[in-house]
N, C-alpha and C positions, 0 to 999 in steps of 0.2 A: 172577333178577338183572336189574336194570334197567340198560340200557346208555345212557350219555350220550356224545354226540359233542361235540367241541370247538366246532363251529359252532352248537350249541344254547346254549352258555353264554357265548360270546364274540361280542360285536357288533363287527365290524371297522369299522363306520362311526361308532361312538360317539366315538372320538377326533376324527374329522373334524367331527362335529356340534358338539362343544364348541369346536373351533377356529373354526368358522364363527360360533357365537354370540359368542365373544370378539371377533372381527373386526367383527361387526355393532355391538356395544356400543362399541367403540373409535371406529368411524367415526361413530356417532351422537353420541358425546361431542365429537368434533372439530367436527362440523357445528354442534352447539349452541353451542360456544364461539366459533365464527366469527360466529354470528348475534347474539351479544350486543354491546352497545356497547363498542368498544375502549377500553382504558385508555391514558392517556398515560404513557410511562415517565418516571420522575422523575430517575433517576441513571444515565443511559446515558453512557458515556464517549465523548467526541468525539475520534477519532483520524483526522486527515485522511490521505488516501492520498498517497504520494510516489513519485517516480521519480528516479533518478540517471543522468545521461549523462556519458560521458567520451570525449573525443577527444584527439588529439595535442596540441592547443592549450589545452583548457580542461576544467573539470569543471562540470556544470550540475545543479542540484537543482530539481525542480518539485514543488510541494505543491498539492494540490487543495483549495481552501477557498472555495467560492462563497458569495456573500452578505456578504462583508466589504469593508471599505474599507482603504486603505493605512495609515490611522491605527490600525487594529485589531491591527497586528502589532508584536511586539517581537523583534528578531533580535539575538542576541549571539554572539560568537565568543571562545572561551577555550581555549587549548592544543589547537588543531585540532579542537575540538568545537563545531559550529554548533548553536545552539538557536533554534528558532522557537516563539514563544508567541503566543497570540491568544485571542480570544473571539468566538463567533458568538452574537448576540443576536436576539431576535424583532424584526422590523422593522415599520414602518407603525403604530406605537402599540399593537400587541397585547402582551398580557402572558401569562405562563405559566398563570395561572388561567383564561384564556379559551381555552386550547388544548384542543381535544377529540380531535384525532387528528393524529399526526405520524409521519413516517418519516425526518425530517431531524433529526440531532442538534444540540443547542444547548449552549452552555456554553464553558468554557475548554478549551484544548488546549495541549499542549507536545510537540514532537518534537525529539530530539537526534540529530545525525548526526556520526559521526567522519569527518573529512576526511583524505584521504591527505596525507602530508607533501610530496608533489610540487606541491601548489597554493601559489600566492603569496597569502597571506592579506591582503595589502595591496591586492588588485585585486578586492575584492568588489563586486558590482553586483546589486541586488535590484529587480525590477519586478513589478507586479501587474496582470495583464490578463485579462479574461474569467473570473475566478474561479480563476486559476492564479497562484500566487506562484512566480516563478523567480529563483533565486539562482545567479549565475555567478562562478566563480573562474578566472583564467588560471593556467596551469601555470608553474612556475619555468623559467627558461631552461635550467637543467641537466637538467630532466626531459623537455624536448621532444626528439623524435628529430632527429638531425643527419644530413644527407646528406653522405656522404664521396665526393668525386670520385675517379675512377680515372684515373691518368695513364699514358700509354704511354711506356715507357722505350726510348730509342734504344740500339741495339746499338753498342758501340764497335768501331771497326775496329782490328783488331790488326795488328801489323807483319807477321805471316805471311800475313794475308789480302790485304794490299796488295802484297806482293812477287810 
């Protein structure tokens, strides 16, 4: 009878070898794709980043939209919902068909922010400086914190204390 041992039939390194081959193929495919001429994305959504700040006196919204001018914005307010619309276009006379590589999104954008009911919607102030659109609302007087003074009460002299 011929005796067969498990280590004669099973190669413990076979699985590792196939894993290494797969990793080599994946890495080579990735490097090959990076070496090719990059394609320009045609339908990337432009969603500018935003921040909201709130103090005791006001609520401020900052939207990061470099490369625009103040005429490129449309800001509307309806039912405590603030909507900022705009469009970033290619500048300096360039057109989309001349673009060979970009990491900057272009096109129209729209962001809507629900404002708290504590803001006074009649005090809106929008400024655009260094690529940042800042929209500031003052808070309503009722929403602002109030300082309540503490008074010292005088003890009344009673008839028994004076006698």
